[in-house]
C-alpha positions as CSV (number, residue, x, y, z in Angstrom):
1,M,-92.1,-25.4,79.8
2,S,-88.7,-25.0,78.3
3,K,-87.5,-26.9,75.2
4,L,-84.6,-28.4,77.3
5,F,-86.8,-29.8,80.0
6,E,-89.4,-31.0,77.5
7,I,-86.8,-33.0,75.6
8,L,-85.3,-34.3,78.9
9,Q,-88.7,-35.7,79.8
10,K,-89.0,-37.4,76.4
11,I,-85.5,-38.9,76.7
12,R,-86.3,-40.1,80.2
13,T,-89.3,-42.1,79.0
14,K,-87.8,-43.3,75.7
15,P,-84.0,-43.1,75.9
16,G,-83.5,-45.6,73.1
17,M,-85.3,-43.4,70.7
18,Y,-83.1,-40.4,71.3
19,L,-79.8,-41.8,72.5
20,G,-79.8,-45.4,71.4
21,K,-79.6,-46.6,75.0
22,A,-80.0,-45.2,78.5
23,S,-76.5,-43.7,78.9
24,V,-75.5,-40.6,80.9
25,S,-72.5,-40.0,78.7
26,D,-74.7,-40.2,75.5
27,L,-77.2,-37.9,77.3
28,F,-74.5,-35.4,78.0
29,H,-73.3,-35.3,74.4
30,F,-76.9,-35.1,73.2
31,L,-77.5,-32.1,75.4
32,V,-74.3,-30.3,74.2
33,G,-75.5,-30.8,70.6
34,F,-79.1,-29.7,71.5
35,K,-77.8,-26.5,73.1
36,T,-75.6,-25.8,70.1
37,A,-78.4,-26.4,67.7
38,L,-80.7,-24.0,69.5
39,R,-78.0,-21.4,69.6
40,E,-77.3,-21.8,65.9
41,L,-81.0,-21.4,65.2
42,G,-81.1,-18.2,67.3
43,I,-83.5,-19.7,69.9
44,E,-82.8,-18.1,73.2
45,A,-82.7,-20.1,76.4
46,T,-85.2,-19.6,79.1
47,K,-84.1,-18.5,82.6
48,E,-84.5,-22.1,83.8
49,E,-82.4,-23.4,81.0
50,M,-79.7,-20.9,81.6
51,D,-79.7,-21.9,85.2
52,F,-79.2,-25.5,84.2
53,Y,-76.4,-24.7,81.8
54,R,-74.6,-22.4,84.2
55,E,-75.3,-24.0,87.6
56,F,-75.8,-27.8,87.2
57,Q,-72.1,-28.5,86.8
58,P,-71.0,-26.6,89.9
59,W,-73.9,-28.0,91.8
60,V,-72.9,-31.6,91.0
61,Q,-69.3,-30.8,91.9
62,K,-70.4,-29.5,95.3
63,K,-72.8,-32.4,95.8
64,Y,-70.1,-34.9,95.2
65,Q,-67.4,-32.7,96.8
66,V,-65.1,-32.7,93.8
67,S,-63.2,-29.9,92.0
68,T,-62.6,-30.9,88.4
69,S,-62.8,-29.8,84.9
70,N,-64.6,-33.0,84.0
71,S,-68.2,-32.9,82.9
72,W,-71.1,-33.6,85.2
73,A,-71.6,-36.9,83.3
74,K,-68.1,-38.0,84.2
75,I,-68.6,-37.0,87.8
76,I,-71.8,-39.0,88.0
77,M,-70.0,-42.0,86.4
78,L,-67.4,-41.9,89.1
79,H,-70.2,-42.9,91.5
80,C,-72.1,-45.4,89.3
81,A,-71.4,-48.9,88.2
82,N,-72.6,-48.5,84.6
83,E,-74.1,-46.0,82.1
84,Q,-77.8,-47.1,82.9
85,E,-77.2,-46.3,86.6
86,G,-75.6,-43.0,85.6
87,F,-78.6,-42.2,83.5
88,N,-81.0,-42.9,86.3
89,T,-78.8,-40.9,88.7
90,F,-78.8,-37.9,86.4
91,Y,-82.6,-37.7,86.6
92,K,-82.5,-38.0,90.4
93,L,-79.9,-35.2,90.6
94,L,-81.9,-33.1,88.1
95,S,-85.0,-33.4,90.3
96,E,-82.9,-32.4,93.4
97,F,-81.4,-29.5,91.4
98,Q,-84.8,-28.2,90.3
99,N,-86.2,-28.6,93.8
100,R,-83.4,-26.6,95.3
101,Q,-84.5,-23.7,93.1
102,K,-88.0,-24.0,94.5
103,N,-86.7,-24.2,98.1
104,L,-84.5,-21.2,97.5
105,K,-87.4,-19.2,96.1
106,G,-89.6,-20.4,99.0
107,D,-87.0,-19.3,101.5
108,L,-86.6,-15.9,99.8
109,F,-90.4,-15.5,99.8
110,D,-90.6,-16.4,103.5
111,K,-87.9,-13.9,104.3
112,Q,-89.6,-11.2,102.3
113,S,-93.0,-12.0,103.9
114,S,-91.6,-11.9,107.4
115,A,-89.8,-8.6,106.7
116,E,-93.0,-7.1,105.3
117,N,-94.9,-8.2,108.4
118,K,-92.5,-6.7,110.8
119,P,-93.7,-3.4,112.2
120,N,-91.8,-0.3,111.3
121,L,-90.4,2.2,113.9
122,E,-93.5,4.5,113.7
123,E,-95.8,1.5,114.4
124,V,-93.7,0.5,117.4
125,I,-93.5,4.0,118.8
126,G,-97.2,4.7,118.2
127,R,-98.2,1.7,120.3
């Protein structure tokens, strides 16, 4: 498992220990600092982490149908009554985001499998 997702699970269970309180805005700032610290230490991000860093923001924008330069945390807060609700919403969205990867991989695998199972021209003619 990646360092990013390990720390996110720890924060989810004990937000007060890492953030002071369950807050999507504080979580966002924590993650920016976490990413910066890893980069400064020369620790490379995994493929899953890079996908999160590059794709989560546009995915949230698409989900909420907004085009903005605001962070994903601010977009989430536009739809939540308070920081605690935003924090909980982030984890729901994160789960959806990660599952969309699995669904995309599954769809790709299904397409490859069905393409591999299709007979080629020689097989058709030979029948």
